C-alpha positions in Angstrom: 24.0 -2.4 -6.6 21.2 -4.8 -5.8 18.8 -2.0 -5.1 19.6 -0.3 -8.5 19.1 -3.7 -10.2 15.7 -4.1 -8.7 14.7 -0.5 -9.6 15.9 -0.6 -13.2 15.2 -4.2 -14.2 12.5 -5.8 -11.9 10.2 -3.0 -10.8 9.4 -1.6 -14.3 7.6 -4.9 -15.0 5.5 -4.3 -11.9 4.8 -0.7 -13.0 3.8 -1.6 -16.6 0.1 -0.8 -17.1 -0.4 -0.2 -13.4 -2.6 2.9 -13.9 -5.1 0.7 -15.9 -5.3 -2.4 -13.6 -5.0 -0.6 -10.3 -8.3 -0.6 -8.3 -7.9 1.3 -5.0 -9.6 0.0 -1.9 -9.5 -3.5 -3.5 -7.0 -5.8 -1.8 -6.9 -8.3 -4.6 -4.7 -11.3 -4.8 -2.7 -9.6 -7.7 -1.9 -6.5 -5.6 -0.7 -8.7 -2.6 1.4 -10.8 -5.0 3.1 -7.7 -6.4 3.9 -6.4 -2.9 5.3 -9.8 -2.1 7.7 -9.5 -5.1 9.0 -6.2 -3.7 9.2 -7.7 -0.2 11.3 -10.6 -1.5 13.6 -8.2 -3.4 14.0 -6.2 -0.2 15.0 -9.3 1.7 17.6 -10.2 -0.9 19.0 -6.6 -1.0 19.4 -6.2 2.8 20.0 -9.8 3.9 17.1 -9.3 6.4 15.3 -12.3 7.9 11.9 -13.4 6.5 9.2 -12.1 8.8 10.8 -8.7 9.0 8.2 -5.9 8.8 7.6 -4.9 5.2 7.1 -1.3 6.2 10.5 -1.2 8.0 12.2 -2.8 5.0 10.7 -0.2 2.7 11.9 2.6 5.0 15.4 1.1 5.2 15.7 1.1 1.4 13.8 4.3 0.7 11.1 2.4 -1.2 7.4 3.4 -1.3 5.0 0.5 -1.3 3.7 -0.3 -4.7 0.2 0.9 -3.8 1.4 4.4 -3.1 3.7 4.2 -6.1 0.6 3.5 -8.3 -1.2 6.4 -6.8 1.7 8.8 -7.7 1.9 7.4 -11.2 -1.8 7.8 -11.7 -1.8 11.4 -10.4 1.2 12.3 -12.6 -0.6 11.0 -15.7 -3.8 12.8 -14.7 -1.8 16.0 -14.3 -0.6 15.6 -17.9 -4.2 15.3 -19.0 -5.2 18.4 -17.1 -2.4 20.4 -18.6 -3.0 19.2 -22.2 0.2 17.1 -22.3 -1.6 13.9 -23.4 -3.5 12.9 -26.6 -6.8 14.7 -27.2 -8.8 11.5 -27.2 -7.9 11.2 -23.5 -8.2 14.8 -22.5 -11.7 14.8 -24.0 -12.8 12.3 -21.4 -12.2 14.8 -18.5 -15.4 16.0 -16.8 -16.3 19.7 -16.8 -14.8 22.0 -14.1 -16.9 22.9 -11.1 -18.4 26.4 -11.0 -16.9 28.4 -8.1 -16.2 32.1 -7.4 -13.4 30.9 -5.1 -10.1 31.1 -7.2 -8.6 28.2 -5.2 -11.5 25.9 -6.3 -11.8 26.9 -9.9 -9.6 24.1 -11.1 -11.7 21.4 -9.4 -13.5 18.9 -11.6 -17.1 17.8 -11.3 -17.3 14.3 -9.8 -18.5 11.3 -11.8 -21.9 9.8 -10.9 -21.1 6.2 -10.0 -23.5 3.4 -9.2 -20.9 0.7 -8.6 -17.7 0.6 -6.6 -16.0 -1.0 -9.7 -16.6 2.1 -11.8 -15.9 4.5 -8.8 -12.4 2.9 -8.5 -11.7 3.1 -12.2 -9.1 5.6 -13.5 -11.1 8.8 -14.2 -13.6 8.8 -11.3 -10.9 7.9 -8.8 -8.3 10.4 -10.2 -10.9 13.2 -10.2 -11.6 12.5 -6.5 -7.9 12.4 -5.7 -7.2 15.5 -7.8 -9.8 17.5 -6.0 -8.4 16.5 -2.6 -4.9 17.9 -3.4 -3.8 21.3 -2.1 -4.4 24.1 -4.5 -0.7 24.9 -4.8 0.0 21.3 -5.9 -2.8 21.3 -8.4 -1.4 24.5 -10.0 2.0 23.0 -10.6 2.5 22.9 -14.4 5.8 21.0 -14.7 5.3 17.2 -14.6 8.7 16.8 -13.1 8.1 19.2 -10.2 4.6 17.7 -9.7 6.0 14.2 -9.3 8.8 15.3 -7.0 6.2 17.1 -4.8 4.1 14.0 -4.5 7.1 11.8 -3.8 7.9 13.9 -0.8 4.8 12.6 0.9 5.0 9.0 -0.3 8.6 8.0 -0.6 10.5 7.5 2.7 14.1 8.7 3.1 16.4 5.6 3.1 18.6 4.7 6.0 22.1 5.6 5.0 25.2 3.4 5.2 27.7 6.1 4.2 29.5 4.1 1.5 30.4 1.3 4.0 31.6 -1.6 1.9 31.4 -4.5 4.4 28.5 -6.4 3.0 28.3 -9.1 5.8 28.7 -6.4 8.5 26.0 -4.3 6.9 23.7 -7.3 6.8 24.1 -7.8 10.6 23.7 -4.1 11.3 20.6 -3.9 9.1 19.0 -6.8 11.1 19.5 -4.9 14.3 18.0 -1.8 12.6 15.0 -3.7 11.5 14.4 -5.4 14.9 14.7 -9.0 13.7 18.0 -10.7 14.4 19.6 -13.4 16.5 18.8 -11.5 19.7 16.3 -13.4 22.0 14.0 -10.5 22.3 13.6 -10.3 18.5 13.2 -14.0 18.1 10.7 -14.3 20.9 8.5 -11.6 19.4 8.5 -13.5 16.1 7.7 -16.9 17.7 11.0 -18.7 16.9 10.5 -22.3 18.2 14.0 -22.4 19.8 13.4 -19.2 21.9 11.2 -19.8 24.9 11.7 -16.4 26.5 13.2 -13.0 25.6 15.9 -13.0 28.3 19.6 -12.7 27.6 21.9 -15.5 28.5 23.4 -13.1 31.1 20.0 -13.4 32.9 19.8 -9.7 33.6 17.1 -8.5 31.3 15.5 -8.9 27.9 18.1 -9.3 25.1 17.0 -6.2 23.2 19.2 -4.2 20.8 19.9 -1.6 23.6 20.9 -4.4 26.0 23.2 -6.0 23.5 24.9 -2.7 22.5 25.1 -1.1 26.0 24.5 -3.5 28.9 25.3 -7.1 28.4 28.0 -8.4 30.7 29.3 -10.9 28.1 30.6 -8.0 25.9 32.2 -5.6 28.3 35.6 -5.6 26.7 34.2 -5.4 23.2 32.0 -2.5 24.3 35.0 -0.7 25.8 36.9 -1.1 22.5 33.9 0.3 20.6 33.7 3.5 22.7 37.5 3.8 22.8 37.5 3.8 19.0 34.8 6.4 18.8 36.7 8.6 21.3 39.9 8.3 19.2 37.9 9.6 16.3 36.7 12.5 18.5 33.1 11.3 18.5 31.6 11.7 22.0 28.3 10.1 22.9 28.5 10.9 26.7 25.9 13.6 26.6 23.3 11.5 24.9 20.5 9.4 26.4 20.9 5.6 26.0 18.2 5.5 23.3 20.0 8.2 21.3 23.3 6.4 21.7 21.8 3.2 20.3 20.3 5.3 17.4 23.7 6.9 16.6 25.5 3.5 16.7 23.0 2.0 14.3 22.2 4.9 11.9 25.0 7.5 12.4 24.5 11.0 13.7 22.5 13.2 11.4 23.7 16.3 13.3 27.3 15.7 12.2 26.7 16.4 8.5 30.0 14.5 8.0 29.8 11.4 5.9 33.3 10.3 6.9 32.6 10.5 10.6 29.3 8.7 10.2 31.1 6.0 8.1 33.5 5.6 11.0 30.6 5.2 13.5 29.0 2.5 11.3 32.2 0.7 10.8 33.0 0.8 14.6 29.6 -0.7 15.3 30.1 -3.4 12.8 33.4 -4.3 14.3 31.7 -4.6 17.7 28.9 -6.8 16.3 31.4 -9.1 14.6 33.8 -9.3 17.5 31.0 -10.5 19.9 30.3 -13.4 17.6 26.7 -13.2 18.9 25.5 -13.6 15.3 27.8 -16.3 14.1 25.4 -19.2 14.6 22.9 -20.0 11.9 19.2 -19.3 12.5 
């Protein structure tokens, strides 16, 4: 629900007029501030800890960064200009086509002569360069909807699924493990928490990583046994998988199953384990 609220109410304000003000290759204060707004929204949606990787947060939620989003929106508008789906006073500004006997290059535009980087990064010169770099098959797409979907395949990550799990607090803890920043000492040590002088687990065997917490820590032997007993009762066997793959299945579900109900059971079983250990009960 929070993700839908952000997409429908907040992000449109960040999109408004973006094809005009966007200047690629210019890391301006405004662009960084816009990305910060999306980052703060992602923290609120997931319950992640500040300092979590922005890229990992975007992947978790299936959000493209706003820079890539502006690129797609600019190319979609340019595609409308090319196909005569925009006012004539704009289509008249398009440069002439390049002369070529190669059919795959006949829809390329002549590049603008630019003396300054400011003009080179403005809408028409930049879009012409980007248009010419697209594959011929993509340039020949006539439908704006199909064109947009094609570009989004390359720019928008697939979200990490939660399979309709309704435990908000449990999902917050699970997401922190997915993103690699949680109460675990290895995570806190990597992010320079002042109360964490080393990454070792309190069991003193090894670094307190996500794998150690889920599969090895001696403090949670009984909790772990209950976790795998629950999975076995649901006819979900992980015995043939490597430890890394087991961790991945426990955190994200099994994409080979193609069964949302079974994946939901895996996620819920992992959440029950996380909560029962009480490892994340203390405030950060």
